[in-house]
N, C-alpha and C positions, 0 to 999 in steps of 0.2 A: 455563498457561491463556491462551488467546488473548484479545485485547482484545474481540472480538465475544462470546466466551463470558462474559467478566466483565460486560460491559454487559447481556447477556441475563439473567444471574443477578441483577444489580442491579435491573433492571426487574421481574423476577419477585418479588423480595423487597419492592420498593417498593409493590406493590399487594397488599394482604392478601387480596383476593377472587380466586378462580380466574379466569384470563384465558381468554376464548374464543379460538377460532382467528383470528378477525378482528382482535382486539386484539393478539394475538401477532404477526401479520403486520405490523400498523401499527408496533408497537414495534421489530420487526426492521428495517423500513425506516428508522425514526428512527435506529437504531444505525448503519446503513450510511451514512446522510447525515451523521451526526456524524463518522464516521471519514473520509469524503471531505472534509469541511470542515477537519478537523484536518490531513490530508495537504496540502490546498490551502494552508494557512497555513504549514506546516513546509517544504514543498518548492517555495515560490514561485519561487525563482530557477531551479530545474530544470524547472519547467513550461513555460518558454519553449522548451525543447528537446525537447518530447515527440515531435515528428515524427521525431526521430533516435533516441529511446530505445526501440528496437524489439527489444531483447534482444541485439543485436550491439555495442552501445555502452553506456557508463555515464557518469553525470554526476559530475565531479570538482568538488565544491563549493569547496574552497579556491582553485582557479584559475578557477572559473565556466566550465568547459569540458566538452565532451563528447568522450570518448576512445573509440576503436575497441578492442574487446577483443583482436583479433589483433595489432594494432600494439603494444598494451600488453604482451601476452605476449612478443613479440619483444624489447621493451625490458627486461623482467625478465630474460630469458635473457642479454641483453648485459650487464646489471649483474652477473650471476653470473660470466660469462666474464671480465669486466674486474676482478672483485674490488673493485668500487666500494663505498664506505662506505655502510652502511645506518644512517641516523640513528635509526631506531626501535629497533634492536637494539644500536647503538653498536659495530658490528664490520662487516667486509665482508659483502656479500650472499652467502648460501649458497643452494644448490638448495632447501633446506627453506624458507627465508625467501621465496623466489620462489614456491614452490608454495602457501604459506600466503596470500600476497598475491593470487595468481591466483584462489584459491578465494574470497577476500573480494570481489574485483571482479566475478567471475561472479555471485555472490549479489547484489551491488549492482545489476548490470545487470538482473537479474530483478525486484528490488524497485522499481527506477526504472520499469520497464515496467508493473508492477502499479500503482504510484502514479499514473502517467499515465492508465491505464485507469479507475481508481477515480474520479479527479477528472472525467474525461470523462463518466462515467456519472451524475454529480451531477444534471444537469437531468432525466434519465430517472427517477432515483430520487425526486426531488421531485414530479414529475408523478404517478408511481405512488402516492406517499404521499397526495397531494391526492385522487386518485380513491378510494383506500381509505378515507380519512376521510369523504368525501362519501357513500360507500356505507354506511359504519357509522352515519352520522347520519341516513340516509334512514329514514323510518318503515317498519317491517316489518308486513305484514298479520298480523292476529291469527291465531296458530296456524301461521304459515309458518315453516319452519326458516330460521335465519340462516346465511349463508355462512361 
């Protein structure tokens, strides 16, 4: 279950009364804002490099560097060709080790790009939440359907 789904379930259970569509939209925005703030705190060092994290690069946290995927792929191929020691498996690099690591860094590149986009959307999400809350608190004319 995704974090968004868990938070949505938590919010739905936390309120015993049925939520109207407007309350649900507000709560969904709150969940997205919470996720963006969490990423902002967890990915602080990587956020400096968001201009480079466009899906063709990934952030290597232990070295605080951005690495190009294609260059990294060539490096993995070279490690296999040289039979260099792989400290994770405690044996020489194999083609399977390189393929596994390549899959991991491709996923990381996508996650880094998504994290940057989520944090960049934070001001928009907060503005949208403010507008939705103002709309929800505005008095509705008697008998008028709520949005």
